[in-house]
C-alpha positions as CSV (number, residue, x, y, z in Angstrom):
1,M,180.9,134.2,-134.2
2,S,181.2,136.2,-137.4
3,D,178.8,137.3,-140.1
4,L,180.4,135.0,-142.7
5,K,179.0,131.7,-144.0
6,I,180.7,129.1,-146.2
7,T,179.0,128.8,-149.5
8,N,181.2,126.5,-151.6
9,I,184.3,124.3,-151.4
10,E,186.5,123.6,-154.4
11,A,189.3,121.0,-154.6
12,I,192.0,122.0,-157.2
13,P,194.6,119.5,-158.4
14,L,197.8,121.0,-159.8
15,S,200.9,119.5,-161.5
16,Y,204.3,120.4,-162.6
17,R,206.0,117.8,-165.0
18,Y,209.8,117.7,-164.6
19,T,212.1,118.0,-167.6
20,E,214.7,115.3,-168.0
21,D,217.2,117.6,-166.3
22,E,215.0,118.2,-163.3
23,I,214.0,114.7,-162.4
24,W,215.3,113.7,-159.0
25,E,215.7,110.5,-157.0
26,C,215.3,109.2,-153.6
27,P,216.4,105.7,-152.5
28,G,213.6,103.5,-153.8
29,W,212.0,105.8,-156.4
30,V,212.4,108.5,-159.1
31,K,210.3,111.7,-159.0
32,L,208.8,112.4,-162.4
33,Q,206.2,115.0,-161.5
34,R,205.0,117.2,-158.6
35,N,201.3,117.1,-157.8
36,T,199.3,118.7,-155.1
37,V,195.6,119.4,-154.3
38,L,194.7,122.8,-153.0
39,V,191.3,123.6,-151.6
40,R,189.5,126.9,-151.9
41,I,186.7,127.8,-149.6
42,W,184.2,130.5,-150.6
43,T,182.1,132.7,-148.3
44,D,179.0,134.7,-148.8
45,K,181.0,138.0,-148.4
46,G,183.3,137.1,-151.3
47,I,186.3,136.2,-149.0
48,Q,188.1,133.1,-150.2
49,G,190.5,130.9,-148.2
50,I,193.2,128.6,-149.7
51,G,194.5,125.5,-148.1
52,E,196.6,122.5,-149.1
53,I,195.9,118.8,-148.6
54,G,199.1,117.0,-147.5
55,E,200.3,113.7,-149.2
56,S,197.8,113.9,-152.1
57,S,200.3,113.7,-154.9
58,S,199.7,110.1,-156.0
59,I,195.9,110.1,-156.0
60,P,194.8,113.7,-156.7
61,Q,191.6,112.8,-158.6
62,S,190.5,110.6,-155.7
63,V,191.2,113.4,-153.2
64,V,189.0,115.7,-155.3
65,S,186.2,113.2,-155.3
66,I,186.4,112.7,-151.5
67,V,186.2,116.4,-150.9
68,E,183.2,116.8,-153.1
69,E,181.3,113.7,-151.9
70,Q,182.2,113.5,-148.2
71,F,183.3,116.9,-146.8
72,K,181.7,119.6,-148.9
73,K,178.2,119.0,-147.5
74,L,179.6,119.2,-143.9
75,L,181.0,122.7,-144.4
76,I,178.3,124.5,-146.4
77,G,176.5,127.0,-144.1
78,E,179.1,126.9,-141.3
79,D,180.8,130.0,-139.9
80,P,184.5,129.8,-140.9
81,F,185.6,131.3,-137.6
82,D,184.3,128.2,-135.8
83,I,187.5,126.2,-136.4
84,E,187.3,124.0,-133.3
85,K,183.7,123.1,-134.0
86,I,184.3,122.4,-137.7
87,W,187.4,120.3,-137.1
88,K,185.6,118.1,-134.6
89,K,182.7,117.7,-136.9
90,L,184.8,116.6,-139.8
91,Y,186.9,114.3,-137.7
92,T,183.9,112.7,-136.1
93,R,181.8,112.3,-139.2
94,S,184.7,110.6,-141.0
95,R,185.3,108.2,-138.0
96,G,184.1,105.1,-139.9
97,W,186.7,105.5,-142.6
98,G,189.1,108.1,-141.4
99,Q,190.8,109.0,-138.1
100,G,194.1,109.1,-139.9
101,G,195.6,108.9,-143.4
102,L,194.0,110.8,-146.2
103,A,190.9,111.8,-144.2
104,V,193.0,113.8,-141.7
105,Q,195.1,115.3,-144.5
106,I,192.0,116.5,-146.2
107,I,190.7,118.0,-142.9
108,S,194.1,119.7,-142.6
109,G,193.8,121.4,-146.0
110,L,190.2,122.6,-145.2
111,E,191.3,123.9,-141.8
112,I,194.2,125.8,-143.3
113,A,191.8,127.5,-145.7
114,L,189.6,128.6,-142.8
115,W,192.6,130.3,-141.2
116,D,193.2,132.1,-144.5
117,I,189.6,133.3,-144.5
118,I,189.8,134.5,-140.9
119,G,193.1,136.4,-141.5
120,K,191.7,138.1,-144.6
121,S,188.4,139.0,-142.8
122,L,190.3,140.5,-139.8
123,K,193.0,142.0,-142.1
124,K,195.7,140.2,-140.0
125,P,198.4,137.7,-140.9
126,V,197.6,134.3,-139.5
127,Y,200.7,134.3,-137.1
128,E,199.1,137.2,-135.2
129,L,196.0,135.1,-134.6
130,L,198.2,132.2,-133.3
131,G,199.7,134.2,-130.4
132,G,202.0,136.6,-132.2
133,I,205.6,136.2,-133.2
134,C,208.3,134.5,-131.2
135,R,211.0,135.3,-133.7
136,D,211.4,137.5,-136.8
137,K,213.7,135.0,-138.5
138,I,214.2,131.2,-138.4
139,R,217.2,129.1,-139.2
140,I,216.5,126.8,-142.2
141,Y,218.1,123.7,-143.6
142,A,218.6,122.7,-147.2
143,S,216.4,119.6,-147.7
144,A,217.7,117.6,-150.6
145,G,220.8,115.4,-150.8
146,M,219.4,113.2,-153.6
147,S,222.2,113.3,-156.2
148,S,223.0,110.0,-157.9
149,T,226.8,109.7,-157.3
150,L,229.0,110.5,-154.3
151,D,230.8,113.3,-156.3
152,E,227.5,114.8,-157.3
153,L,226.2,114.7,-153.8
154,I,229.3,116.3,-152.3
155,A,229.1,119.0,-155.0
156,E,225.4,119.6,-154.2
157,M,226.0,119.9,-150.5
158,Q,229.0,122.1,-150.9
159,G,226.8,124.4,-153.1
160,Y,224.3,124.8,-150.3
161,K,227.2,125.6,-147.9
162,D,228.4,128.2,-150.3
163,E,224.9,129.8,-150.4
164,G,225.0,130.3,-146.6
165,Y,223.2,127.2,-145.4
166,T,224.5,126.0,-142.0
167,A,222.4,122.8,-142.0
168,M,221.6,120.2,-144.6
169,K,219.6,117.0,-144.9
170,M,220.3,114.0,-147.2
171,R,218.4,110.8,-147.9
172,I,219.4,107.3,-147.1
173,G,217.8,103.9,-146.9
174,A,218.3,101.6,-149.9
175,D,222.0,100.6,-149.6
176,I,223.1,100.5,-146.0
177,E,226.8,100.1,-146.3
178,G,226.9,102.6,-149.2
179,D,224.8,105.1,-147.2
180,I,227.2,105.0,-144.2
181,E,230.1,105.7,-146.6
182,V,228.3,108.5,-148.3
183,V,227.1,110.2,-145.0
184,S,230.7,109.9,-143.6
185,A,232.1,111.5,-146.8
186,A,229.5,114.3,-146.7
187,R,230.5,115.1,-143.1
188,K,234.2,115.1,-144.0
189,A,233.6,117.5,-147.0
190,L,231.3,119.9,-145.1
191,G,233.3,120.1,-141.8
192,K,231.9,120.2,-138.3
193,E,230.5,123.7,-138.7
194,V,227.6,122.5,-140.8
195,D,224.8,120.5,-139.1
196,L,224.0,117.3,-141.0
197,M,220.8,115.3,-140.9
198,V,219.9,112.0,-142.6
199,D,216.3,111.0,-143.5
200,A,215.6,107.3,-143.8
201,G,212.1,108.2,-144.8
202,M,210.8,104.8,-143.5
203,C,213.5,103.7,-145.8
204,Y,211.6,104.7,-149.0
205,V,211.6,101.0,-150.2
206,D,209.0,98.3,-150.0
207,R,210.5,96.7,-147.0
208,P,211.3,99.2,-144.2
209,W,214.2,98.6,-141.8
210,D,213.8,96.2,-138.8
211,F,215.2,97.2,-135.4
212,N,218.5,95.4,-135.9
213,T,219.2,97.2,-139.2
214,A,218.3,100.6,-137.8
215,Y,220.4,100.0,-134.7
216,R,223.4,98.9,-136.8
217,V,223.1,102.0,-139.0
218,A,222.7,104.4,-136.0
219,K,225.7,103.0,-134.2
220,K,227.9,103.3,-137.3
221,L,226.7,106.9,-137.8
222,E,227.2,108.1,-134.3
223,K,230.8,109.2,-135.0
224,V,229.4,111.4,-137.8
225,E,227.7,113.6,-135.2
226,L,224.3,114.1,-136.9
227,L,221.8,116.6,-135.8
228,W,219.2,113.9,-136.2
229,L,218.3,110.6,-137.8
230,E,214.8,110.9,-139.3
231,E,212.1,108.2,-139.6
232,P,214.2,105.0,-139.3
233,F,210.9,103.0,-138.8
234,V,207.4,103.1,-140.2
235,A,205.1,105.5,-138.2
236,E,203.2,102.8,-136.3
237,N,206.3,101.1,-135.0
238,I,206.5,103.0,-131.7
239,D,208.1,100.2,-129.9
240,D,211.3,100.2,-132.0
241,Y,211.4,104.0,-132.0
242,A,211.4,103.9,-128.2
243,R,214.1,101.2,-128.1
244,L,216.4,103.0,-130.6
245,S,216.1,106.4,-128.9
246,Q,217.4,104.8,-125.7
247,L,220.3,103.0,-127.4
248,T,221.8,105.7,-129.6
249,D,223.4,109.1,-129.1
250,I,221.9,110.3,-132.3
251,P,218.7,112.3,-131.8
252,I,215.7,110.6,-133.4
253,A,213.2,112.6,-135.4
254,A,209.7,111.7,-136.7
255,G,206.2,113.1,-137.2
256,E,205.5,113.8,-140.9
257,N,203.6,110.5,-141.0
258,H,202.0,110.8,-137.6
259,Q,198.7,112.6,-137.3
260,T,196.6,114.6,-134.8
261,K,197.4,115.1,-131.1
262,Y,196.3,111.5,-130.5
263,G,199.0,110.0,-132.7
264,F,201.8,112.3,-131.4
265,K,200.8,111.7,-127.8
266,E,202.1,108.1,-128.1
267,L,205.5,109.3,-129.4
268,M,205.9,111.7,-126.5
269,V,204.6,109.6,-123.7
270,R,206.8,106.6,-124.8
271,Q,209.9,108.9,-125.1
272,A,210.2,107.5,-128.6
273,V,211.7,110.5,-130.4
274,D,213.8,113.6,-129.6
275,I,212.5,115.9,-132.3
276,I,208.9,116.3,-133.3
277,Q,208.0,117.0,-137.0
278,P,204.4,117.8,-137.6
279,D,203.2,119.3,-140.9
280,A,200.1,121.6,-140.9
281,T,199.0,120.0,-144.2
282,R,199.2,116.4,-142.9
283,S,198.9,116.4,-139.1
284,G,195.4,117.9,-138.8
285,G,195.8,121.6,-139.7
286,I,197.4,124.7,-138.2
287,L,195.6,124.6,-134.9
288,E,196.1,120.9,-134.4
289,S,199.8,121.3,-135.2
290,K,199.9,124.1,-132.7
291,K,198.5,121.8,-130.1
292,I,201.0,119.1,-131.0
293,M,203.9,121.5,-130.6
294,A,202.5,122.8,-127.3
295,M,202.4,119.1,-126.1
296,A,206.0,118.7,-127.2
297,D,207.0,121.8,-125.2
298,A,205.5,120.2,-122.1
299,F,207.8,117.2,-122.7
300,N,210.8,119.6,-123.3
301,L,211.0,118.5,-126.9
302,Q,211.9,120.7,-129.9
303,C,210.1,120.8,-133.2
304,A,211.2,120.9,-136.8
305,P,208.1,120.9,-139.0
306,H,208.0,118.9,-142.2
307,I,207.5,121.1,-145.3
308,F,207.9,119.7,-148.8
309,T,205.0,120.5,-151.1
310,S,203.6,123.8,-152.5
311,G,203.8,127.4,-151.4
312,V,200.6,127.0,-149.4
313,S,202.2,124.3,-147.2
314,L,205.3,126.5,-146.9
315,M,203.3,129.5,-145.7
316,A,200.9,127.6,-143.4
317,N,203.9,126.0,-141.6
318,L,205.8,129.3,-141.5
319,H,203.0,131.1,-139.7
320,L,203.0,128.2,-137.3
321,I,206.8,128.3,-136.8
322,V,207.2,132.0,-136.2
323,S,204.4,131.9,-133.5
324,T,205.7,128.8,-131.6
325,P,208.6,129.0,-129.1
326,N,210.0,125.4,-129.3
327,V,211.0,125.3,-133.0
328,L,214.5,124.2,-133.6
329,I,214.8,124.7,-137.4
330,M,212.7,125.0,-140.6
331,E,212.9,122.6,-143.6
332,Y,213.4,124.2,-147.0
333,D,212.9,122.0,-150.0
334,R,215.7,122.5,-152.5
335,T,214.3,120.4,-155.3
336,V,212.9,122.1,-158.3
337,N,209.4,123.1,-157.3
338,P,207.5,125.9,-159.1
339,L,204.4,124.9,-157.2
340,R,206.1,126.4,-154.1
341,D,207.4,129.7,-155.4
342,G,204.6,130.4,-157.9
343,L,201.9,130.6,-155.2
344,L,203.5,133.2,-152.9
345,I,202.2,136.7,-153.0
346,E,205.6,138.0,-151.9
347,P,208.9,136.0,-152.2
348,L,210.5,135.0,-149.0
349,K,213.8,136.6,-148.0
350,Y,216.6,134.1,-147.4
351,E,220.0,135.3,-146.0
352,N,222.9,133.5,-144.3
353,G,221.0,130.4,-143.5
354,Y,217.8,132.1,-142.2
355,V,214.4,133.0,-143.6
356,Y,212.9,136.2,-142.4
357,L,209.3,136.9,-141.3
358,P,207.4,137.8,-144.4
359,E,205.3,141.0,-144.7
360,V,201.9,139.3,-144.9
361,K,199.1,141.8,-144.8
362,A,196.3,139.4,-144.3
363,G,195.8,135.6,-144.2
364,L,198.5,133.2,-145.2
365,G,200.1,135.3,-148.0
366,V,199.3,133.0,-150.9
367,N,197.2,133.4,-154.0
368,I,195.9,131.4,-156.9
369,T,194.9,133.1,-160.1
370,D,193.5,131.9,-163.4
371,E,197.0,132.2,-164.9
372,I,198.4,129.9,-162.1
373,L,195.6,127.4,-162.6
374,E,196.3,127.3,-166.3
375,K,200.1,127.1,-165.9
376,F,199.9,124.2,-163.4
377,R,196.9,122.5,-164.9
378,F,196.6,118.9,-163.6
379,I,198.5,116.4,-165.7
380,P,197.3,112.8,-165.3
381,G,200.1,110.3,-165.4
382,E,202.9,108.6,-163.5
383,V,204.2,110.6,-160.6
384,N,206.9,108.3,-159.2
385,K,208.8,105.5,-161.0
386,K,209.9,102.6,-158.7
387,P,213.2,101.1,-159.6
388,A,213.5,97.3,-159.3
389,F,213.5,96.9,-155.5
390,S,212.1,93.8,-153.9
391,L,211.5,92.4,-150.4
392,D,214.5,90.2,-150.7
393,Q,217.0,92.7,-152.0
394,E,220.5,92.0,-150.9
395,N,221.0,95.1,-148.8
396,L,218.2,94.1,-146.5
397,R,219.4,90.6,-145.6
């Protein structure tokens, strides 16, 4: 118990609109704008905590309304140190309309802000409160691979290799035969000394892969020697995850669209995946993700947390990563993203494919100022533009 009390909660939508040169594509959509929703929790002693709500980019105004109308009243007056109590309260009180999806992602953001408050109150970095450091640096992989043409993709990946990255991830999913050709070409260009991963992202398109499609892709990609194949199925399709994991030599990874220890339990018990990918902003918060990763350790599974939004997400997951023993590698978003770099108190040090433990004096090591709020003022408008995909597109026959 502390002498702090929560007095206010503020949900803050932020945006960065891409220029024509910065727009990037995934199979199935084009990214026009980066949005996120941060939360700021105020205490009666003037200490503020900052968190981030996971996949909130497409409906930020709705997220703000839910925080204000549903969760704010449940937090006012609580001691921010009582994270377990508060988490259970928020999870239970949203049972009728939550237990997953956006509700858990909002709880994640609020929980992260509580850890920021605790760290600032105790004048300690959050990783010290999570068990201390297991490593002072962590291997990272360049997460991108979204160039439009094969030549551009190879040039992009070669550029990461030249920068010192020893692992890279590319996106696939909309053109099966073309994807196999492109992944094979990337492997040939990069050589065997670079680890290569592919992300099917539940296929990014309106109709995700069925088992036969995923199995065919996996078998054809086995000779490429991938570090993993990510999300070949939608999150709820545990049966096909388990089948595919038993039938391919490629390690299967998933988790960014699974939530809480309850959702991850099924993945582990069913031996459905080889690599677990929680995200503190989406899976239930920092402590819930710590529990998920401890469960994975009990099943002798490694973790590679998902990180792809702002600097708050980056730092929340980094504190988790450096304090957890069974982490394989860390994702580093290589798309243009000022919302990531602009929120860090101190820039991270990258060198030879590693990121080093930051010198965080207290809390998460992030900050929002009036200048940042003005610079990234929320811009209503279209975030993603969907190309003309349909349920009967030729590549899915």
